[in-house]
py3Dmol code that shows the C-alpha trace and the ligand (Angstrom):
import py3Dmol

protein = """\
ATOM      1  CA  MET A   1      61.818 -65.344 -79.022  1.00  0.00           C
ATOM      2  CA  GLU A   2      64.299 -67.700 -80.657  1.00  0.00           C
ATOM      3  CA  ASN A   3      63.564 -71.357 -79.887  1.00  0.00           C
ATOM      4  CA  LYS A   4      65.997 -72.284 -77.078  1.00  0.00           C
ATOM      5  CA  LYS A   5      67.508 -75.784 -77.052  1.00  0.00           C
ATOM      6  CA  LYS A   6      66.334 -77.972 -74.139  1.00  0.00           C
ATOM      7  CA  LEU A   7      69.242 -78.659 -71.790  1.00  0.00           C
ATOM      8  CA  VAL A   8      68.845 -81.163 -68.920  1.00  0.00           C
ATOM      9  CA  ILE A   9      71.242 -81.574 -66.015  1.00  0.00           C
ATOM     10  CA  LEU A  10      71.198 -84.732 -63.856  1.00  0.00           C
ATOM     11  CA  SER A  11      73.190 -84.030 -60.707  1.00  0.00           C
ATOM     12  CA  GLY A  12      74.297 -86.189 -57.789  1.00  0.00           C
ATOM     13  CA  ALA A  13      76.229 -85.842 -54.547  1.00  0.00           C
ATOM     14  CA  GLY A  14      79.473 -85.054 -56.394  1.00  0.00           C
ATOM     15  CA  ILE A  15      78.283 -81.553 -57.377  1.00  0.00           C
ATOM     16  CA  SER A  16      77.958 -80.662 -53.677  1.00  0.00           C
ATOM     17  CA  ALA A  17      81.227 -82.316 -52.566  1.00  0.00           C
ATOM     18  CA  GLU A  18      83.197 -79.061 -52.957  1.00  0.00           C
ATOM     19  CA  SER A  19      80.600 -77.332 -50.824  1.00  0.00           C
ATOM     20  CA  GLY A  20      81.654 -79.638 -48.001  1.00  0.00           C
ATOM     21  CA  ILE A  21      78.667 -81.994 -48.180  1.00  0.00           C
ATOM     22  CA  LYS A  22      79.732 -85.640 -48.031  1.00  0.00           C
ATOM     23  CA  THR A  23      78.984 -87.916 -50.958  1.00  0.00           C
ATOM     24  CA  PHE A  24      77.699 -91.426 -50.382  1.00  0.00           C
ATOM     25  CA  ARG A  25      80.423 -93.619 -51.782  1.00  0.00           C
ATOM     26  CA  ASP A  26      83.681 -91.711 -51.760  1.00  0.00           C
ATOM     27  CA  THR A  27      86.253 -92.381 -49.062  1.00  0.00           C
ATOM     28  CA  GLY A  28      84.919 -90.826 -45.899  1.00  0.00           C
ATOM     29  CA  GLY A  29      81.504 -90.816 -47.547  1.00  0.00           C
ATOM     30  CA  LEU A  30      78.245 -91.224 -45.708  1.00  0.00           C
ATOM     31  CA  TRP A  31      77.965 -94.921 -46.233  1.00  0.00           C
ATOM     32  CA  GLU A  32      81.381 -95.478 -44.658  1.00  0.00           C
ATOM     33  CA  ASN A  33      79.964 -94.439 -41.308  1.00  0.00           C
ATOM     34  CA  TYR A  34      76.382 -95.525 -41.713  1.00  0.00           C
ATOM     35  CA  ASP A  35      74.698 -98.605 -43.135  1.00  0.00           C
ATOM     36  CA  ILE A  36      71.931 -97.573 -45.579  1.00  0.00           C
ATOM     37  CA  HIS A  37      69.623-100.084 -43.893  1.00  0.00           C
ATOM     38  CA  GLU A  38      70.118 -98.476 -40.483  1.00  0.00           C
ATOM     39  CA  VAL A  39      69.209 -94.908 -41.472  1.00  0.00           C
ATOM     40  CA  ALA A  40      67.806 -94.559 -45.012  1.00  0.00           C
ATOM     41  CA  THR A  41      65.004 -97.107 -45.382  1.00  0.00           C
ATOM     42  CA  PHE A  42      61.375 -97.160 -44.239  1.00  0.00           C
ATOM     43  CA  GLU A  43      62.191-100.258 -42.151  1.00  0.00           C
ATOM     44  CA  ALA A  44      64.942 -98.298 -40.366  1.00  0.00           C
ATOM     45  CA  TRP A  45      62.357 -95.603 -39.614  1.00  0.00           C
ATOM     46  CA  GLN A  46      59.946 -98.138 -38.162  1.00  0.00           C
ATOM     47  CA  LYS A  47      62.703 -99.787 -36.126  1.00  0.00           C
ATOM     48  CA  ASN A  48      64.427 -96.676 -34.753  1.00  0.00           C
ATOM     49  CA  PRO A  49      62.821 -93.354 -35.774  1.00  0.00           C
ATOM     50  CA  LYS A  50      65.085 -91.376 -33.399  1.00  0.00           C
ATOM     51  CA  LEU A  51      68.250 -92.694 -35.087  1.00  0.00           C
ATOM     52  CA  VAL A  52      66.825 -91.808 -38.505  1.00  0.00           C
ATOM     53  CA  LEU A  53      65.763 -88.312 -37.413  1.00  0.00           C
ATOM     54  CA  ASP A  54      69.181 -87.705 -35.799  1.00  0.00           C
ATOM     55  CA  PHE A  55      70.883 -88.816 -39.047  1.00  0.00           C
ATOM     56  CA  TYR A  56      68.871 -86.329 -41.125  1.00  0.00           C
ATOM     57  CA  ASN A  57      69.099 -83.578 -38.493  1.00  0.00           C
ATOM     58  CA  ALA A  58      72.912 -83.857 -38.662  1.00  0.00           C
ATOM     59  CA  ARG A  59      72.899 -83.784 -42.466  1.00  0.00           C
ATOM     60  CA  ARG A  60      70.518 -80.817 -42.458  1.00  0.00           C
ATOM     61  CA  HIS A  61      72.972 -78.851 -40.308  1.00  0.00           C
ATOM     62  CA  GLN A  62      75.703 -79.640 -42.901  1.00  0.00           C
ATOM     63  CA  VAL A  63      73.450 -78.396 -45.730  1.00  0.00           C
ATOM     64  CA  VAL A  64      72.484 -75.178 -43.918  1.00  0.00           C
ATOM     65  CA  ALA A  65      76.175 -74.454 -43.203  1.00  0.00           C
ATOM     66  CA  ALA A  66      77.214 -75.176 -46.818  1.00  0.00           C
ATOM     67  CA  GLU A  67      77.367 -72.698 -49.703  1.00  0.00           C
ATOM     68  CA  PRO A  68      76.780 -73.370 -53.404  1.00  0.00           C
ATOM     69  CA  ASN A  69      80.103 -73.793 -55.239  1.00  0.00           C
ATOM     70  CA  LEU A  70      81.283 -72.650 -58.682  1.00  0.00           C
ATOM     71  CA  ALA A  71      79.542 -75.596 -60.312  1.00  0.00           C
ATOM     72  CA  HIS A  72      76.099 -74.648 -58.977  1.00  0.00           C
ATOM     73  CA  HIS A  73      76.677 -70.977 -59.816  1.00  0.00           C
ATOM     74  CA  SER A  74      77.925 -71.552 -63.368  1.00  0.00           C
ATOM     75  CA  LEU A  75      74.863 -73.630 -64.284  1.00  0.00           C
ATOM     76  CA  VAL A  76      72.669 -70.575 -63.683  1.00  0.00           C
ATOM     77  CA  ALA A  77      74.377 -68.774 -66.617  1.00  0.00           C
ATOM     78  CA  LEU A  78      72.986 -71.411 -68.992  1.00  0.00           C
ATOM     79  CA  GLU A  79      69.431 -70.177 -68.414  1.00  0.00           C
ATOM     80  CA  LYS A  80      69.900 -67.104 -70.624  1.00  0.00           C
ATOM     81  CA  SER A  81      70.672 -69.241 -73.681  1.00  0.00           C
ATOM     82  CA  PHE A  82      68.968 -72.592 -73.035  1.00  0.00           C
ATOM     83  CA  ASP A  83      65.686 -74.001 -71.725  1.00  0.00           C
ATOM     84  CA  VAL A  84      67.323 -75.479 -68.580  1.00  0.00           C
ATOM     85  CA  HIS A  85      65.845 -78.281 -66.470  1.00  0.00           C
ATOM     86  CA  ILE A  86      67.787 -79.524 -63.430  1.00  0.00           C
ATOM     87  CA  ILE A  87      66.933 -82.995 -62.135  1.00  0.00           C
ATOM     88  CA  THR A  88      68.866 -83.607 -58.937  1.00  0.00           C
ATOM     89  CA  GLN A  89      69.249 -86.700 -56.763  1.00  0.00           C
ATOM     90  CA  ASN A  90      70.502 -84.393 -54.012  1.00  0.00           C
ATOM     91  CA  ILE A  91      68.373 -83.426 -51.054  1.00  0.00           C
ATOM     92  CA  ASP A  92      70.257 -80.149 -50.477  1.00  0.00           C
ATOM     93  CA  ASP A  93      69.045 -76.758 -51.777  1.00  0.00           C
ATOM     94  CA  LEU A  94      72.342 -75.571 -53.269  1.00  0.00           C
ATOM     95  CA  HIS A  95      71.028 -75.406 -56.860  1.00  0.00           C
ATOM     96  CA  GLU A  96      68.186 -73.154 -55.690  1.00  0.00           C
ATOM     97  CA  ARG A  97      70.461 -71.012 -53.509  1.00  0.00           C
ATOM     98  CA  ALA A  98      72.803 -70.519 -56.499  1.00  0.00           C
ATOM     99  CA  GLY A  99      69.830 -69.167 -58.449  1.00  0.00           C
ATOM    100  CA  SER A 100      68.717 -72.063 -60.665  1.00  0.00           C
ATOM    101  CA  SER A 101      65.011 -71.658 -61.304  1.00  0.00           C
ATOM    102  CA  ASN A 102      63.875 -75.073 -62.496  1.00  0.00           C
ATOM    103  CA  VAL A 103      64.934 -77.857 -60.092  1.00  0.00           C
ATOM    104  CA  LEU A 104      63.267 -81.247 -59.668  1.00  0.00           C
ATOM    105  CA  HIS A 105      64.320 -83.204 -56.573  1.00  0.00           C
ATOM    106  CA  LEU A 106      63.991 -86.897 -57.404  1.00  0.00           C
ATOM    107  CA  HIS A 107      64.792 -88.081 -53.871  1.00  0.00           C
ATOM    108  CA  GLY A 108      63.222 -85.335 -51.781  1.00  0.00           C
ATOM    109  CA  GLU A 109      64.458 -82.306 -49.901  1.00  0.00           C
ATOM    110  CA  ILE A 110      66.114 -82.280 -46.469  1.00  0.00           C
ATOM    111  CA  LEU A 111      64.716 -78.830 -45.620  1.00  0.00           C
ATOM    112  CA  LYS A 112      61.153 -80.130 -45.868  1.00  0.00           C
ATOM    113  CA  SER A 113      59.104 -82.532 -43.722  1.00  0.00           C
ATOM    114  CA  ARG A 114      55.697 -84.184 -44.105  1.00  0.00           C
ATOM    115  CA  SER A 115      53.188 -86.225 -42.143  1.00  0.00           C
ATOM    116  CA  ILE A 116      53.766 -89.989 -42.241  1.00  0.00           C
ATOM    117  CA  SER A 117      50.157 -90.171 -43.495  1.00  0.00           C
ATOM    118  CA  ASN A 118      50.282 -87.594 -46.272  1.00  0.00           C
ATOM    119  CA  ASP A 119      53.127 -87.405 -48.819  1.00  0.00           C
ATOM    120  CA  SER A 120      51.665 -84.485 -50.764  1.00  0.00           C
ATOM    121  CA  VAL A 121      51.782 -81.701 -48.134  1.00  0.00           C
ATOM    122  CA  THR A 122      55.226 -80.534 -46.979  1.00  0.00           C
ATOM    123  CA  PHE A 123      56.363 -78.206 -44.205  1.00  0.00           C
ATOM    124  CA  PRO A 124      59.618 -76.208 -44.023  1.00  0.00           C
ATOM    125  CA  VAL A 125      62.084 -77.550 -41.437  1.00  0.00           C
ATOM    126  CA  ASP A 126      64.051 -74.960 -39.507  1.00  0.00           C
ATOM    127  CA  GLU A 127      64.524 -76.883 -36.243  1.00  0.00           C
ATOM    128  CA  ASP A 128      65.611 -80.481 -35.606  1.00  0.00           C
ATOM    129  CA  LEU A 129      62.817 -82.985 -36.106  1.00  0.00           C
ATOM    130  CA  TYR A 130      62.028 -85.202 -33.097  1.00  0.00           C
ATOM    131  CA  VAL A 131      59.916 -88.237 -32.269  1.00  0.00           C
ATOM    132  CA  GLY A 132      56.544 -87.000 -31.014  1.00  0.00           C
ATOM    133  CA  GLN A 133      56.574 -83.923 -33.277  1.00  0.00           C
ATOM    134  CA  LEU A 134      53.212 -83.995 -35.044  1.00  0.00           C
ATOM    135  CA  ALA A 135      51.928 -82.623 -38.336  1.00  0.00           C
ATOM    136  CA  PRO A 136      48.586 -80.727 -38.327  1.00  0.00           C
ATOM    137  CA  ASP A 137      46.869 -84.052 -39.108  1.00  0.00           C
ATOM    138  CA  GLY A 138      48.083 -85.341 -35.742  1.00  0.00           C
ATOM    139  CA  GLN A 139      50.551 -87.794 -37.240  1.00  0.00           C
ATOM    140  CA  GLN A 140      54.333 -87.936 -36.758  1.00  0.00           C
ATOM    141  CA  LEU A 141      56.448 -85.688 -38.976  1.00  0.00           C
ATOM    142  CA  ARG A 142      59.108 -87.392 -41.145  1.00  0.00           C
ATOM    143  CA  PRO A 143      61.767 -86.029 -43.496  1.00  0.00           C
ATOM    144  CA  HIS A 144      60.439 -85.333 -47.034  1.00  0.00           C
ATOM    145  CA  ILE A 145      62.962 -87.812 -48.401  1.00  0.00           C
ATOM    146  CA  VAL A 146      62.678 -90.892 -50.651  1.00  0.00           C
ATOM    147  CA  TRP A 147      64.222 -93.755 -48.668  1.00  0.00           C
ATOM    148  CA  PHE A 148      65.627 -96.918 -50.226  1.00  0.00           C
ATOM    149  CA  GLY A 149      62.759 -99.261 -50.968  1.00  0.00           C
ATOM    150  CA  GLU A 150      60.326 -96.349 -51.421  1.00  0.00           C
ATOM    151  CA  ALA A 151      58.874 -95.379 -54.802  1.00  0.00           C
ATOM    152  CA  VAL A 152      60.253 -92.286 -56.609  1.00  0.00           C
ATOM    153  CA  PRO A 153      57.086 -90.198 -57.246  1.00  0.00           C
ATOM    154  CA  ALA A 154      58.699 -87.738 -59.705  1.00  0.00           C
ATOM    155  CA  MET A 155      60.240 -90.453 -61.900  1.00  0.00           C
ATOM    156  CA  ASP A 156      57.675 -90.268 -64.731  1.00  0.00           C
ATOM    157  CA  GLU A 157      58.028 -86.483 -64.844  1.00  0.00           C
ATOM    158  CA  ALA A 158      61.825 -86.843 -64.936  1.00  0.00           C
ATOM    159  CA  ILE A 159      61.704 -89.322 -67.822  1.00  0.00           C
ATOM    160  CA  SER A 160      59.451 -87.011 -69.849  1.00  0.00           C
ATOM    161  CA  ILE A 161      61.895 -84.136 -69.227  1.00  0.00           C
ATOM    162  CA  VAL A 162      64.919 -86.148 -70.397  1.00  0.00           C
ATOM    163  CA  ARG A 163      63.273 -87.941 -73.315  1.00  0.00           C
ATOM    164  CA  ASP A 164      63.242 -85.017 -75.777  1.00  0.00           C
ATOM    165  CA  CYS A 165      66.184 -82.957 -74.540  1.00  0.00           C
ATOM    166  CA  ASP A 166      68.821 -81.620 -76.958  1.00  0.00           C
ATOM    167  CA  ILE A 167      71.636 -81.679 -74.388  1.00  0.00           C
ATOM    168  CA  LEU A 168      72.082 -83.944 -71.334  1.00  0.00           C
ATOM    169  CA  ILE A 169      74.741 -83.173 -68.716  1.00  0.00           C
ATOM    170  CA  ILE A 170      75.412 -85.648 -65.898  1.00  0.00           C
ATOM    171  CA  ILE A 171      77.346 -84.189 -62.962  1.00  0.00           C
ATOM    172  CA  GLY A 172      78.768 -86.006 -59.925  1.00  0.00           C
ATOM    173  CA  THR A 173      76.807 -89.213 -59.685  1.00  0.00           C
ATOM    174  CA  SER A 174      77.959 -92.819 -59.546  1.00  0.00           C
ATOM    175  CA  LEU A 175      74.717 -93.851 -61.265  1.00  0.00           C
ATOM    176  CA  ASN A 176      74.390 -96.674 -58.733  1.00  0.00           C
ATOM    177  CA  VAL A 177      70.838 -96.039 -57.662  1.00  0.00           C
ATOM    178  CA  TYR A 178      67.793 -96.949 -59.730  1.00  0.00           C
ATOM    179  CA  PRO A 179      65.450 -95.917 -61.180  1.00  0.00           C
ATOM    180  CA  ALA A 180      67.241 -92.497 -61.147  1.00  0.00           C
ATOM    181  CA  ALA A 181      70.327 -93.864 -62.925  1.00  0.00           C
ATOM    182  CA  GLY A 182      68.133 -94.997 -65.807  1.00  0.00           C
ATOM    183  CA  LEU A 183      67.722 -91.341 -66.805  1.00  0.00           C
ATOM    184  CA  ALA A 184      71.247 -91.484 -68.291  1.00  0.00           C
ATOM    185  CA  TYR A 185      69.824 -93.758 -70.998  1.00  0.00           C
ATOM    186  CA  ALA A 186      66.432 -92.080 -71.438  1.00  0.00           C
ATOM    187  CA  CYS A 187      67.418 -89.392 -73.932  1.00  0.00           C
ATOM    188  CA  GLY A 188      67.226 -89.569 -77.720  1.00  0.00           C
ATOM    189  CA  GLU A 189      70.039 -90.808 -79.961  1.00  0.00           C
ATOM    190  CA  PHE A 190      70.807 -87.303 -81.264  1.00  0.00           C
ATOM    191  CA  THR A 191      71.183 -85.727 -77.817  1.00  0.00           C
ATOM    192  CA  ASN A 192      74.565 -84.149 -77.091  1.00  0.00           C
ATOM    193  CA  LYS A 193      75.714 -85.885 -73.908  1.00  0.00           C
ATOM    194  CA  PHE A 194      78.316 -84.807 -71.362  1.00  0.00           C
ATOM    195  CA  ILE A 195      79.425 -86.189 -68.015  1.00  0.00           C
ATOM    196  CA  VAL A 196      81.458 -84.378 -65.356  1.00  0.00           C
ATOM    197  CA  ASP A 197      83.167 -86.610 -62.821  1.00  0.00           C
ATOM    198  CA  PRO A 198      86.758 -87.003 -61.523  1.00  0.00           C
ATOM    199  CA  SER A 199      86.563 -90.794 -61.712  1.00  0.00           C
ATOM    200  CA  THR A 200      86.573 -92.914 -64.841  1.00  0.00           C
ATOM    201  CA  VAL A 201      82.992 -93.476 -65.928  1.00  0.00           C
ATOM    202  CA  PRO A 202      81.563 -96.300 -68.026  1.00  0.00           C
ATOM    203  CA  LEU A 203      79.475 -93.918 -70.109  1.00  0.00           C
ATOM    204  CA  HIS A 204      81.960 -92.752 -72.717  1.00  0.00           C
ATOM    205  CA  GLU A 205      81.111 -95.712 -74.924  1.00  0.00           C
ATOM    206  CA  LYS A 206      77.511 -94.516 -74.670  1.00  0.00           C
ATOM    207  CA  GLY A 207      78.529 -91.349 -76.525  1.00  0.00           C
ATOM    208  CA  PHE A 208      79.079 -89.163 -73.444  1.00  0.00           C
ATOM    209  CA  ILE A 209      81.891 -86.601 -73.658  1.00  0.00           C
ATOM    210  CA  HIS A 210      83.739 -86.911 -70.334  1.00  0.00           C
ATOM    211  CA  TYR A 211      84.995 -83.752 -68.615  1.00  0.00           C
ATOM    212  CA  GLN A 212      87.197 -85.611 -66.132  1.00  0.00           C
ATOM    213  CA  GLY A 213      87.727 -83.577 -63.001  1.00  0.00           C
ATOM    214  CA  SER A 214      85.882 -81.954 -60.118  1.00  0.00           C
ATOM    215  CA  ALA A 215      82.586 -80.164 -60.697  1.00  0.00           C
ATOM    216  CA  ALA A 216      83.834 -76.776 -59.467  1.00  0.00           C
ATOM    217  CA  LYS A 217      86.646 -76.966 -62.026  1.00  0.00           C
ATOM    218  CA  GLU A 218      85.006 -78.684 -65.020  1.00  0.00           C
ATOM    219  CA  VAL A 219      81.406 -77.406 -64.966  1.00  0.00           C
ATOM    220  CA  PRO A 220      82.407 -73.755 -65.622  1.00  0.00           C
ATOM    221  CA  THR A 221      84.593 -74.991 -68.534  1.00  0.00           C
ATOM    222  CA  LEU A 222      81.708 -76.983 -70.008  1.00  0.00           C
ATOM    223  CA  VAL A 223      79.273 -74.084 -69.489  1.00  0.00           C
ATOM    224  CA  ASN A 224      81.623 -71.716 -71.387  1.00  0.00           C
ATOM    225  CA  TYR A 225      81.885 -74.235 -74.230  1.00  0.00           C
ATOM    226  CA  LEU A 226      78.091 -74.573 -74.455  1.00  0.00           C
ATOM    227  CA  LEU A 227      77.474 -70.810 -74.321  1.00  0.00           C
ATOM    228  CA  GLN A 228      80.045 -70.202 -77.069  1.00  0.00           C
ATOM    229  CA  ASN A 229      78.857 -73.028 -79.311  1.00  0.00           C
ATOM    230  CA  LYS A 230      75.148 -73.168 -78.408  1.00  0.00           C
ATOM    231  CA  ALA A 231      75.937 -76.868 -78.815  1.00  0.00           C
TER     232      ALA A 231
END
"""
ligand_1 = """\
80
LIG
C 62.846 -98.097 -55.544
C 67.733 -89.795 -50.445
C 60.952 -99.516 -55.754
C 68.128 -90.384 -49.129
C 68.445 -91.550 -51.975
C 66.555 -103.905 -52.447
C 65.445 -103.440 -51.774
C 64.776 -102.276 -52.164
C 65.227 -101.561 -53.241
C 66.344 -102.029 -53.896
C 67.013 -103.183 -53.523
N 68.066 -103.361 -54.360
C 68.110 -102.345 -55.257
C 67.057 -101.558 -54.995
C 66.701 -100.339 -55.700
C 67.297 -99.191 -54.919
C 68.740 -99.040 -55.357
O 68.980 -98.608 -56.469
N 69.674 -99.425 -54.467
C 71.073 -99.299 -54.778
C 71.853 -99.124 -53.472
C 71.533 -100.545 -55.536
N 66.512 -98.038 -55.259
C 65.491 -97.694 -54.456
O 65.232 -98.211 -53.403
C 64.631 -96.578 -55.016
N 63.266 -96.974 -54.968
O 63.520 -98.829 -56.205
O 61.527 -98.316 -55.259
C 59.507 -99.359 -55.497
C 58.646 -99.164 -56.575
C 57.295 -99.053 -56.324
C 56.806 -99.103 -54.999
C 57.705 -99.262 -53.926
C 59.057 -99.397 -54.167
C 64.744 -95.323 -54.173
C 66.180 -94.869 -54.132
C 66.233 -93.496 -53.470
C 67.073 -93.582 -52.222
N 67.344 -92.235 -51.706
N 68.626 -90.316 -51.496
C 69.327 -89.686 -48.566
O 69.945 -88.826 -49.218
O 69.648 -90.048 -47.412
S 69.617 -92.245 -52.960
C 71.111 -91.424 -52.833
O 72.153 -92.255 -53.314
C 71.236 -90.224 -53.743
O 70.055 -89.494 -53.790
C 71.607 -90.790 -55.092
O 70.479 -91.123 -55.851
C 72.243 -92.099 -54.744
C 73.655 -92.225 -55.236
O 74.359 -91.169 -54.837
P 75.233 -90.262 -55.851
O 74.549 -88.957 -55.904
O 75.522 -90.929 -57.155
O 76.557 -90.169 -54.997
P 77.709 -91.248 -54.867
O 78.443 -90.964 -53.607
O 77.186 -92.615 -55.130
O 78.643 -90.859 -56.101
C 79.296 -89.597 -56.064
C 79.805 -89.352 -57.462
O 80.371 -88.036 -57.499
C 80.899 -90.318 -57.872
O 80.731 -90.673 -59.230
C 82.173 -89.509 -57.654
O 83.212 -89.891 -58.555
C 81.689 -88.120 -57.991
N 82.427 -87.040 -57.336
C 83.081 -87.053 -56.147
N 83.616 -85.826 -55.903
C 83.270 -85.031 -56.967
C 82.510 -85.794 -57.865
N 82.012 -85.294 -59.012
C 82.291 -84.001 -59.297
N 82.998 -83.204 -58.477
C 83.516 -83.673 -57.312
N 84.229 -82.873 -56.505
"""
view = py3Dmol.view(width=600, height=400)
view.addModel(protein, "pdb")
view.setStyle({"model": 0}, {"cartoon": {"style": "trace"}})
view.addModel(ligand_1, "xyz")
view.setStyle({"model": 1}, {"stick": {}})
view.zoomTo()
view.show()
């Protein structure tokens, strides 16, 4: 078996925008209608668990109704020629539904829940979560999500994945949130680096080749380039 180059993808809300899932910061984005501190922090959960559960129940319905788009699907084709690792900040399952086989969710998964007292056992969510719904350990169920102010358990694993990769592709993230955003700078100096985003991004001076445009349009173009050039 020829030695496949290690290719890492860091994706954010932008890759799911064309599937109809709102991003955080774009016009009409999530944070236009909600204040992070009201719905996406542990303090918000303690203050008003029903509001938080309703917020994630509504987003879960959006995810279930959404379909992977061309960007998610075209990434799957890379797996025949590269050792592909997807690290996503997204809590949707569109990478998995498109067929990607190696996905690490840095900030959790909206289709999973867990007991407030045990962050290592998760349960599939197929109905709305509600206050008073208990895990087998008798404690309240919460979304299996990393809220602002909570530690990112998979961060060390993510850094070790990025550190020795041959190719790093960043898709659809404003790189506003840390420590996840730090992954953009965690690869070696000889890594081939690409970023797909319609907006201007500050990374080109960091040696990133910018495919400026939407993910559904630019990711298939980049995938074709990589498959032809085994870059
Ligand atoms: C931590 C799950 C420490 C939830 C998410 C004060 C108090 C506490 C913490 C902090 C603080 N100040 C700063 C911090 C750190 C904080 C942080 O970074 N805050 C930001 C707001 C400044 N980080 C944390 O709190 C993290 N934890 O620091 O813990 C600690 C350590 C030890 C012990 C205890 C504590 C945890 C952060 C995780 C939060 N959870 N998600 C949920 O989904 O509801 S974060 C969430 O926002 C996403 O997961 C993602 O990571 C982040 C940013 O979103 P993006 O994906 O980048 O989306 P965005 O809308 O921003 O950008 C969209 C991009 O797509 C744009 O570039 C756009 O141009 C592009 N785009 C648009 N359309 C398209 C497109 N691209 C392609 N195609 C298109 N069609």
